[in-house]
C-alpha positions, 0 to 999 in steps of 0.5 A: 399533629396528622399529615394533613394539619402538617403539610397545612401548617408548611403550606401557610407557612410557604406562603407567607411573605418573606418580610413577615420573618424579618418584621418577627425578628425586629420585634424580636429584639425590639423586645429583648431592647426593653428587657432591659434597664433604659434610658429613652428621651420623650420622643422616644416614648411616643413613637412606639405607642403611635405606632401601634395604635397606627397598626392596630387601626391600619388592621382594624380598617383592612381587615374590616373597612371601615365598619362602626362596630370593629373602630367602636370596639377597637377605641374601647379596648385602647380606652380600657387597657389605658384606663388599667395602666393608669390606674396601675400606674404601668410601668412602675419605676420609671424615673424623669431627669429634667436635667435631662429630659429622659426617662429612666425606664427598668426592663419588662418582657412585657413589650415583648410579649404584646409586641408578640401577641400582637404579631401572633394576633395579624398573622393568624387573622391575615391567614383565616383571612386569606384561607376565606374560613366562614368565621371571618365574615361574622360580626362575633369575628370583627367584634374580637379581633377590634377589640384585641387589637384595642387592647393590645395597643392600647397598652403602648399608649398606658404607658406612655401616658404613665410615663408623661404623667411621671415627666410631670410629677418631676417638673412639678417637684423641680417647681418645688426645690426652687421655690 
């Protein structure tokens, strides 16, 4: 990296709002927590997908407006990601306790990786837009970013749907035991 590139990078970091660094730390903590085995309620496994879906949709609309192509590609990304999670039954090893109405979730680094990928994607898009780089106005940029935001946020929805499915299977197993 030459001096000009270093100066530009320092300028980008200086102009980054302080709350962005705080958000980064929060995501690191949340991701670390998900790397450890834990127990979660239905409500808790619903919050993360809802938040990331809303933030991703907001990211597409705030960056590109209500562009039908961008919105359609975001929805396609969500759909593809959810379908892949359901097909591969990711996350694996989830157990549901009908008595306590809680899930036992094995630890995974996947949520942290996805959260950081979303963070750095969003950060990069905002830097490109703030610097008014010509690529920001291209259809290819809009399409790529929208699809990427959809794929990333769909991961959390896909994981939640697999967990809800586990709870339904647990409920049907419990009903068989009672008969």
